[in-house]
DRENLODREN-548129 format. One line per 10 residues: number of its first residue (from 0); their letters; for each residue x, y, z of C-alpha. Coordinates in nm, 3 decimals, decimal comma. Example, Ala and Ser with C-alpha at 12.3 -4.5 7.8 and 13.67 -1.06 7.14 Angstrom:
0 = AS = 1,230 -0,450 0,780  1,367 -0,106 0,714;
END
This chain:
0 = MKKPLNTRTD = 7,823 -6,913 -5,741  7,784 -6,939 -5,364  8,086 -6,987 -5,141  8,136 -7,366 -5,124  7,992 -7,514 -4,807  8,292 -7,743 -4,768  8,480 -7,441 -4,633  8,246 -7,447 -4,330  8,298 -7,734 -4,090  8,124 -7,613 -3,772;
10 = GRVLLSGNEA = 7,828 -7,408 -3,657  7,469 -7,430 -3,780  7,320 -7,325 -4,113  6,978 -7,335 -4,273  6,965 -7,609 -4,533  6,686 -7,765 -4,734  6,639 -8,138 -4,696  6,811 -8,192 -5,030  7,106 -7,973 -4,929  7,125 -8,155 -4,596;
20 = IARGAWENGV = 7,146 -8,495 -4,769  7,430 -8,363 -4,985  7,601 -8,235 -4,671  7,557 -8,569 -4,496  7,709 -8,748 -4,793  8,011 -8,516 -4,792  8,067 -8,528 -4,416  8,056 -8,908 -4,415  8,312 -8,985 -4,680  8,101 -9,042 -4,991;
30 = HFAAAYPGTP = 8,337 -9,072 -5,287  8,101 -9,082 -5,584  7,750 -8,967 -5,675  7,539 -9,007 -5,989  7,180 -8,916 -6,071  6,932 -8,800 -6,333  6,754 -8,475 -6,241  6,396 -8,511 -6,122  6,194 -8,280 -5,899  6,189 -8,294 -5,596;
40 = STEILETIGE = 6,532 -8,463 -5,578  6,737 -8,255 -5,824  6,916 -8,026 -5,580  7,099 -8,313 -5,407  7,338 -8,365 -5,700  7,341 -7,994 -5,782  7,452 -7,914 -5,427  7,721 -8,181 -5,439  7,841 -8,046 -5,774  7,848 -7,685 -5,653;
50 = HYPEIEAQWA = 7,983 -7,723 -5,301  8,165 -8,054 -5,254  8,444 -8,116 -5,507  8,578 -8,400 -5,292  8,286 -8,608 -5,424  8,313 -8,706 -5,788  7,965 -8,643 -5,923  7,796 -8,680 -6,259  7,463 -8,665 -6,434  7,366 -9,000 -6,585;
60 = PNEKVALEVI = 7,155 -9,051 -6,899  6,881 -9,199 -6,676  6,818 -9,334 -6,327  6,888 -9,695 -6,420  7,236 -9,608 -6,544  7,299 -9,390 -6,237  7,222 -9,680 -6,004  7,427 -9,925 -6,210  7,728 -9,691 -6,204  7,713 -9,633 -5,829;
70 = GGASFGGARV = 7,663 -10,008 -5,786  7,990 -10,066 -5,967  8,164 -9,802 -5,758  8,035 -9,975 -5,445  8,179 -10,306 -5,571  8,510 -10,122 -5,583  8,471 -10,026 -5,217  8,366 -9,661 -5,256  8,087 -9,498 -5,058  7,819 -9,385 -5,305;
80 = ITAMKHVGLN = 7,485 -9,207 -5,333  7,223 -9,167 -5,605  6,906 -8,957 -5,597  6,588 -8,966 -5,801  6,224 -8,872 -5,788  5,974 -9,144 -5,712  5,901 -9,238 -6,074  6,276 -9,244 -6,137  6,298 -9,548 -5,911  6,064 -9,724 -6,153;
90 = VAADPFFSLS = 6,330 -9,678 -6,419  6,602 -9,798 -6,179  6,399 -10,088 -6,038  6,590 -10,359 -6,225  6,933 -10,288 -6,072  6,767 -10,187 -5,742  6,617 -10,533 -5,689  6,933 -10,711 -5,803  7,154 -10,499 -5,577  6,941 -10,609 -5,283;
100 = YIGATGGIVV = 7,051 -10,967 -5,349  7,409 -10,877 -5,438  7,456 -10,635 -5,151  7,694 -10,347 -5,091  8,068 -10,328 -5,035  8,104 -9,953 -5,006  7,789 -9,798 -4,859  7,502 -9,749 -5,109  7,237 -9,483 -5,043  6,945 -9,457 -5,285;
110 = VSADDPGMHS = 6,739 -9,143 -5,230  6,378 -9,167 -5,350  6,196 -8,830 -5,333  5,820 -8,890 -5,338  5,575 -8,618 -5,440  5,245 -8,633 -5,242  5,004 -8,386 -5,397  5,170 -8,417 -5,739  5,334 -8,075 -5,734  5,551 -8,175 -6,031;
120 = SQNEQDNRHF = 5,465 -8,535 -6,112  5,223 -8,756 -6,300  5,125 -8,967 -5,998  5,135 -8,995 -5,618  5,328 -9,319 -5,611  5,425 -9,430 -5,260  5,778 -9,570 -5,283  5,777 -9,723 -4,938  5,645 -10,030 -5,118  5,977 -10,053 -5,305;
130 = ARAAKVPMLE = 6,168 -10,109 -4,982  5,937 -10,390 -4,877  5,932 -10,550 -5,222  6,309 -10,533 -5,268  6,369 -10,612 -4,899  6,609 -10,326 -4,838  6,606 -10,108 -4,525  6,432 -9,772 -4,551  6,488 -9,453 -4,351  6,253 -9,151 -4,352;
140 = PSDSAEARDL = 6,368 -8,811 -4,219  6,117 -8,563 -4,076  6,331 -8,248 -4,114  6,658 -8,123 -4,259  6,866 -8,213 -3,954  6,748 -8,572 -3,976  6,805 -8,576 -4,350  7,170 -8,507 -4,284  7,196 -8,748 -3,989  7,014 -9,032 -4,163;
150 = TALALDISEK = 7,239 -9,005 -4,467  7,530 -9,082 -4,234  7,342 -9,369 -4,068  7,231 -9,507 -4,405  7,595 -9,540 -4,511  7,684 -9,717 -4,187  7,382 -9,950 -4,207  7,461 -10,026 -4,570  7,813 -10,139 -4,487  7,722 -10,316 -4,161;
160 = FETPVLLRTT = 7,441 -10,520 -4,319  7,589 -10,527 -4,671  7,279 -10,382 -4,834  7,162 -10,080 -5,031  6,958 -9,842 -4,813  6,655 -9,650 -4,939  6,642 -9,295 -4,799  6,285 -9,188 -4,870  6,193 -8,819 -4,864  5,889 -8,622 -4,977;
170 = TRISHSSGPV = 5,852 -8,282 -5,142  5,800 -8,106 -4,808  6,122 -8,253 -4,665  6,318 -8,199 -4,988  6,239 -7,830 -5,023  6,174 -7,702 -4,669  6,470 -7,557 -4,480  6,578 -7,608 -4,121  6,887 -7,568 -3,900  7,160 -7,825 -3,954;
180 = ALAPRKEVPV = 7,471 -7,865 -3,741  7,785 -7,886 -3,952  8,079 -8,121 -3,903  8,405 -8,172 -4,093  8,442 -8,438 -4,359  8,534 -8,784 -4,239  8,760 -8,947 -4,494  8,669 -9,312 -4,546  8,926 -9,513 -4,745  8,809 -9,687 -5,060;
190 = KGYVRDPRRR = 8,820 -10,058 -4,980  8,922 -10,167 -5,328  8,777 -10,428 -5,558  8,788 -10,797 -5,467  8,660 -11,043 -5,726  8,364 -11,246 -5,593  8,144 -11,390 -5,873  7,930 -11,598 -5,635  7,823 -11,283 -5,458  7,784 -11,055 -5,759;
200 = IPIPAFAKAM = 7,637 -11,276 -6,033  7,277 -11,366 -5,943  7,234 -11,669 -6,166  6,990 -11,918 -6,008  7,263 -12,135 -5,855  7,412 -11,836 -5,672  7,091 -11,637 -5,619  6,936 -11,902 -5,394  7,205 -11,843 -5,135  7,171 -11,468 -5,190;
210 = HTRVEERARA = 6,799 -11,490 -5,116  6,866 -11,670 -4,790  7,103 -11,391 -4,688  6,839 -11,129 -4,776  6,581 -11,294 -4,548  6,831 -11,331 -4,265  6,927 -10,967 -4,314  6,564 -10,855 -4,290  6,523 -11,029 -3,954  6,847 -10,878 -3,825;
220 = LSEYGDTFPF = 6,744 -10,531 -3,944  6,408 -10,561 -3,767  6,589 -10,638 -3,442  6,828 -10,350 -3,510  6,524 -10,123 -3,551  6,407 -10,207 -3,198  6,701 -10,010 -3,057  6,756 -9,772 -3,350  6,788 -9,430 -3,178  6,572 -9,249 -3,434;
230 = NRIYEGDRSL = 6,280 -9,488 -3,368  6,159 -9,308 -3,058  5,864 -9,314 -2,817  5,745 -8,979 -2,678  5,538 -9,058 -2,367  5,223 -8,865 -2,281  4,849 -8,923 -2,260  4,805 -9,299 -2,304  4,444 -9,293 -2,412  4,563 -9,259 -2,771;
240 = GIIASGVSAA = 4,891 -9,383 -2,917  4,994 -9,227 -3,247  5,237 -9,394 -3,489  5,383 -9,170 -3,758  5,690 -9,125 -3,975  5,853 -8,864 -4,195  5,695 -8,521 -4,217  5,371 -8,662 -4,070  5,557 -8,728 -3,745  5,664 -8,363 -3,735;
250 = YVREVYPGAT = 5,303 -8,253 -3,785  5,178 -8,487 -3,510  5,433 -8,364 -3,259  5,337 -8,004 -3,335  4,958 -8,039 -3,314  4,938 -8,298 -3,032  5,251 -8,267 -2,816  5,081 -8,424 -2,514  5,005 -8,756 -2,685  5,202 -9,078 -2,664;
260 = ILKLTMTWPL = 5,376 -9,093 -3,001  5,592 -9,353 -3,170  5,802 -9,182 -3,433  5,928 -9,442 -3,678  6,232 -9,345 -3,880  6,333 -9,691 -4,000  6,004 -9,786 -4,164  6,115 -10,111 -4,325  6,164 -10,360 -4,185  5,941 -10,261 -3,893;
270 = PWKLLERFIS = 6,074 -10,296 -3,537  5,819 -10,549 -3,411  5,936 -10,565 -3,047  5,935 -10,185 -3,018  5,589 -10,173 -3,174  5,465 -10,440 -2,936  5,589 -10,241 -2,637  5,429 -9,922 -2,766  5,094 -10,086 -2,835  5,089 -10,229 -2,479;
280 = MVKEVRVVEE = 5,127 -9,875 -2,342  4,814 -9,724 -2,500  4,441 -9,788 -2,521  4,396 -9,704 -2,889  4,635 -9,687 -3,184  4,611 -9,445 -3,472  4,850 -9,432 -3,768  4,925 -9,101 -3,939  5,089 -9,140 -4,280  5,070 -8,969 -4,618;
290 = GDPFLEEQIR = 4,996 -9,189 -4,915  4,906 -9,555 -4,886  4,827 -9,736 -4,557  5,175 -9,885 -4,562  5,237 -9,885 -4,187  4,873 -9,933 -4,095  4,825 -10,254 -4,291  5,146 -10,415 -4,163  5,069 -10,327 -3,801  4,707 -10,443 -3,822;
300 = SHFLIPAEGK = 4,794 -10,773 -3,985  5,087 -10,847 -3,753  4,920 -10,766 -3,422  4,556 -10,827 -3,523  4,446 -10,500 -3,364  4,217 -10,228 -3,504  4,496 -9,976 -3,567  4,315 -9,705 -3,762  4,465 -9,465 -4,011  4,299 -9,411 -4,344;
310 = KHFPLEGEFN = 3,957 -9,413 -4,176  4,054 -9,068 -4,045  4,313 -8,942 -4,293  4,296 -8,893 -4,671  4,454 -9,141 -4,909  4,524 -8,865 -5,161  4,725 -8,546 -5,149  4,979 -8,390 -4,918  4,915 -8,352 -4,544  4,946 -8,030 -4,346;
320 = LRTVRKGLGL = 4,872 -7,922 -3,990  4,500 -7,881 -4,063  4,479 -8,231 -4,212  4,645 -8,386 -3,910  4,438 -8,190 -3,656  4,118 -8,297 -3,827  4,224 -8,662 -3,847  4,310 -8,667 -3,477  3,979 -8,506 -3,382  4,139 -8,185 -3,255;
330 = PALPAAAPAE = 3,966 -7,845 -3,281  4,014 -7,686 -3,620  4,240 -7,387 -3,658  4,075 -7,055 -3,745  4,010 -7,038 -4,116  4,258 -6,824 -4,303  4,129 -6,556 -4,535  4,136 -6,685 -4,891  4,419 -6,542 -5,092  4,300 -6,325 -5,377;
340 = VPPRPPMLCA = 4,536 -6,456 -5,641  4,430 -6,449 -6,005  4,439 -6,789 -6,177  4,766 -6,850 -6,357  4,770 -7,168 -6,562  5,111 -7,321 -6,638  5,255 -7,212 -6,969  5,572 -7,212 -7,174  5,807 -6,919 -7,106  5,806 -6,615 -7,330;
350 = GCPHRGAFWV = 6,045 -6,689 -7,614  6,038 -7,066 -7,549  6,163 -7,256 -7,856  5,889 -7,517 -7,813  5,611 -7,263 -7,872  5,680 -7,235 -8,244  5,679 -7,612 -8,290  5,341 -7,659 -8,121  5,195 -7,355 -8,294  5,284 -7,503 -8,632;
360 = LSKIKASSTG = 5,133 -7,839 -8,536  4,816 -7,663 -8,431  4,810 -7,458 -8,751  4,827 -7,766 -8,974  4,562 -7,935 -8,756  4,805 -8,192 -8,625  4,899 -8,296 -8,273  5,151 -8,509 -8,088  5,203 -8,802 -7,860  5,385 -8,631 -7,577;
370 = DIGCYTLGLM = 5,654 -8,692 -7,319  5,785 -8,562 -6,986  5,939 -8,216 -6,999  5,855 -7,847 -7,038  5,703 -7,930 -7,373  5,424 -8,128 -7,203  5,267 -7,782 -7,176  5,199 -7,809 -7,548  4,872 -7,967 -7,437  4,749 -7,635 -7,291;
380 = PPLNAMDTTI = 4,523 -7,397 -7,483  4,555 -7,217 -7,712  4,820 -7,454 -7,856  4,621 -7,776 -7,787  4,886 -7,981 -7,967  4,938 -8,287 -7,747  4,716 -8,594 -7,709  4,897 -8,839 -7,479  5,170 -8,867 -7,216  5,267 -9,180 -7,021;
390 = CMGASIGVLG = 5,623 -9,153 -6,893  5,978 -9,064 -6,991  6,047 -9,176 -7,347  5,700 -9,319 -7,412  5,596 -9,071 -7,682  5,779 -9,268 -7,950  5,646 -9,608 -7,844  5,291 -9,471 -7,820  5,314 -9,332 -8,173  5,433 -9,670 -8,299;
400 = GLEKAGGHEA = 5,151 -9,845 -8,113  4,886 -9,615 -8,257  5,014 -9,701 -8,602  4,989 -10,074 -8,525  4,627 -10,019 -8,427  4,523 -9,803 -8,720  4,793 -9,795 -8,988  4,969 -9,491 -9,131  4,643 -9,298 -9,153  4,616 -9,315 -8,775;
410 = VNRLVAAIGD = 4,944 -9,127 -8,729  4,976 -8,901 -9,032  4,837 -8,613 -8,824  5,059 -8,693 -8,525  5,425 -8,668 -8,433  5,605 -8,799 -8,125  5,722 -8,490 -7,933  6,024 -8,556 -7,710  6,302 -8,341 -7,564  6,673 -8,393 -7,615;
420 = STFVHSGITG = 6,738 -8,505 -7,257  6,433 -8,733 -7,256  6,533 -8,883 -7,589  6,871 -8,976 -7,440  6,704 -9,094 -7,118  6,473 -9,352 -7,276  6,361 -9,247 -7,621  6,635 -9,405 -7,831  6,506 -9,761 -7,784  6,158 -9,649 -7,889;
430 = LVDMVYNGCT = 6,303 -9,510 -8,213  6,489 -9,838 -8,271  6,159 -10,020 -8,223  5,975 -9,801 -8,474  6,237 -9,853 -8,744  6,283 -10,223 -8,672  5,911 -10,295 -8,684  5,837 -10,105 -9,002  5,655 -9,798 -8,871  5,614 -9,478 -9,070;
440 = GTVMIMDNSI = 5,563 -9,204 -8,808  5,761 -8,885 -8,748  5,953 -8,816 -8,430  6,009 -8,452 -8,336  6,309 -8,416 -8,104  6,277 -8,076 -7,938  6,642 -7,993 -7,871  6,672 -7,691 -7,641  7,031 -7,780 -7,541  6,955 -7,838 -7,172;
450 = TAMTGGQQNP = 6,745 -8,040 -6,929  6,508 -7,749 -6,877  6,210 -7,868 -6,673  6,419 -7,942 -6,363  6,609 -7,615 -6,375  6,872 -7,634 -6,650  7,097 -7,934 -6,596  7,349 -8,068 -6,845  7,296 -8,395 -7,032  7,496 -8,600 -7,284;
460 = ATGKRLRGEP = 7,364 -8,392 -7,574  7,488 -8,057 -7,435  7,861 -8,123 -7,446  7,908 -8,037 -7,076  7,918 -8,241 -6,756  7,769 -8,170 -6,413  8,023 -7,909 -6,308  8,038 -7,751 -6,654  8,349 -7,935 -6,773  8,358 -7,986 -7,151;
470 = SARLDLEAVC = 8,263 -8,332 -7,268  8,191 -8,521 -7,588  7,852 -8,406 -7,720  7,612 -8,678 -7,826  7,533 -8,623 -8,193  7,154 -8,664 -8,207  7,147 -8,668 -8,587  7,407 -8,946 -8,600  7,225 -9,144 -8,331  6,900 -9,128 -8,527;
480 = RACGVKSVRV = 7,071 -9,238 -8,847  7,243 -9,520 -8,660  6,896 -9,635 -8,550  6,811 -9,673 -8,918  6,631 -9,342 -8,983  6,709 -9,221 -9,335  6,552 -8,877 -9,317  6,680 -8,663 -9,028  6,623 -8,288 -9,062  6,715 -7,999 -8,833;
490 = VDPHDLKGLE = 6,518 -7,674 -8,821  6,491 -7,365 -8,600  6,141 -7,384 -8,443  6,115 -7,005 -8,470  6,136 -7,043 -8,847  5,762 -7,105 -8,870  5,741 -7,134 -9,248  6,042 -7,361 -9,273  5,917 -7,583 -8,991  5,571 -7,609 -9,140;
500 = SILREEMARP = 5,713 -7,715 -9,476  5,940 -7,977 -9,320  5,670 -8,122 -9,095  5,425 -8,154 -9,385  5,686 -8,337 -9,592  5,808 -8,568 -9,316  5,464 -8,659 -9,181  5,367 -8,770 -9,531  5,679 -8,980 -9,571  5,606 -9,357 -9,584;
510 = EVSVVITRRP = 5,886 -9,445 -9,340  6,013 -9,334 -9,002  6,159 -8,983 -9,006  6,301 -8,744 -8,746  6,268 -8,368 -8,728  6,499 -8,200 -8,476  6,379 -7,855 -8,369  6,695 -7,692 -8,239  6,701 -7,365 -8,048  6,848 -7,304 -7,698;
520 = CVMIRKPAGK = 6,622 -7,268 -7,397  6,562 -6,903 -7,304  6,703 -6,979 -6,958  7,051 -7,043 -7,102  7,059 -6,796 -7,390  7,102 -6,436 -7,283  7,028 -6,182 -7,559  7,273 -5,900 -7,601  7,002 -5,634 -7,622  6,659 -5,551 -7,484;
530 = ATAVLDPAAC = 6,444 -5,553 -7,795  6,070 -5,590 -7,742  5,770 -5,632 -7,966  5,612 -5,305 -8,080  5,250 -5,264 -8,191  5,134 -5,034 -8,471  4,774 -4,967 -8,357  4,672 -4,832 -8,696  4,771 -5,156 -8,871  4,622 -5,389 -8,608;
540 = IGCRRCLSLG = 4,281 -5,534 -8,702  4,224 -5,705 -8,364  4,223 -6,055 -8,518  4,380 -6,206 -8,204  4,608 -6,431 -8,403  4,901 -6,327 -8,183  4,710 -6,475 -7,890  4,714 -6,814 -8,062  5,079 -6,842 -7,954  4,984 -6,856 -7,586;
550 = CPAISFRDGK = 5,275 -6,623 -7,503  5,259 -6,486 -7,147  5,401 -6,154 -7,269  5,090 -6,085 -7,480  4,752 -5,985 -7,338  4,450 -5,817 -7,500  4,283 -5,492 -7,399  4,042 -5,265 -7,577  4,055 -5,481 -7,889  4,433 -5,461 -7,925;
560 = PVINTLLCYP = 4,729 -5,674 -7,806  4,934 -5,538 -7,517  5,299 -5,635 -7,484  5,446 -5,685 -7,138  5,796 -5,550 -7,195  5,923 -5,717 -6,877  5,835 -6,061 -7,013  5,893 -6,014 -7,386  6,203 -6,211 -7,484  6,437 -6,016 -7,715;
570 = DCRLCADVCP = 6,555 -6,319 -7,912  6,206 -6,401 -8,042  5,977 -6,256 -8,306  5,701 -6,515 -8,324  5,423 -6,263 -8,269  5,556 -6,047 -8,552  5,577 -6,351 -8,779  5,220 -6,466 -8,717  5,062 -6,121 -8,747  4,883 -6,113 -9,088;
580 = KGALSKDYRR = 4,901 -5,733 -9,118  5,252 -5,664 -8,995  5,114 -5,471 -8,699  5,371 -5,623 -8,466  5,739 -5,564 -8,529  6,062 -5,603 -8,340  6,412 -5,466 -8,348  6,583 -5,798 -8,412  6,926 -5,683 -8,530  7,102 -5,771 -8,202;
590 = EAVDAE = 7,266 -6,112 -8,180  7,212 -6,342 -7,881  7,507 -6,474 -7,687  7,528 -6,783 -7,467  7,482 -6,708 -7,099  7,782 -6,768 -6,876;
END
């Protein structure tokens, strides 16, 4: 564990955008933080948990619950922060919109980390639209220093205007590092809870007055934006005026430092008087923004001028210096020599507990409706054992819907594959729906005892909280039975024969059933020894069945499998189990122990 950053209260350090947001929260008296892990936002809560014990912090079952909990803490007068990836805000949208009407007592910062280019996401959703739709102010940092500073300003704005504030980042801001000046923590007293039903219960009679306050607040925030110090004009050549925000503003200032640039940092509501002054200074206006033409369309419709943006810049993907130079008509940079990197498709780790489950499905010519997690890689060849994925928790609902369309025969070769953390996040209600509405499908909960895809965070089913403190462990078997499932079976997914037998039985069952494949993620289970698979060349017939596992530790050369001993996971013998001739073996007498 690193030395806690709260021991450093001056000087400058290199911090990622996520680390800088955590630092800004600590320095500015945040009392409480809650989140559900989601790349690229995960490290905000992890940094708070590791470095800033003065902030009470916790993982929530999902983003909606996280926002509801920090909303309650704000009602009690505490300064609060929550962080989520862009699609996480979809889950939290219900309380997000209501909190806009209700407002904040203690400052509320909602971090939405968007993912242009889909580095780790299913879409390129532009969450700037959420700020406009919910009518909450939005700030966008362009580097780590601003990420820290804007967290402080977001708390102040939240309390001054009694509103949640959306702090919108992108992958490049979240994960790039830059120098950040440190300051000591400013203790902000908790204001305490004061009962106020007319302000906090948005029934129609009360919500009408709330709506009026929201519209008045939007006008006041727009005027505030006209003098907001981070909305800044850089004067230069006035033949072209460039409007940009976030990381795009950083790119513009680097590639075209001589231009007249308006860097917008509060991007909703827009500062109309400042924009009017800027537009009067230049002959032509160009808008540089990743994602949708969010700024461009508002500016064009408000001022009725041909402010151009997406005519020159792509609607899809993540920007870089080359993209911005091209869009501004600047000479291209010299082409870099292409990197000679062999293709490396994403795959499950060597020893991953999910591999056995998908291999068995593939063997029995079955597949799955899938979900969001490491196990989504079950779709990749050679496993080819996943047909659909929509969003967190949807695998169960999709399986039920397929049955409604085609009856039991439509799903008797499918299971719903969902992880333990995802099941807690939003899969339980889908299981309730299947049982309640008379479905017959099988749900396979792939319990690897951690939230693995985002780096190994705790969840309610692990029995530990954010900082590793022991907690009550959610009993998945009991939850499933409480939902009305009569047949709930647990099996080690590396027991291929046992798993195959159970899946065949449960998939044929004429009622909803649950199979829990339980084996810890290889990232949290450290074997005591260094056993590796060993090949007997004389016994090997070159059938390639070991390759059907898709294990990255196995390759094929000269008609025989080759084991990469650096990748081979000691606590796994899947290749030995699938070999029909016993040509692969493993010293498997050592017991695994839980990693510290």
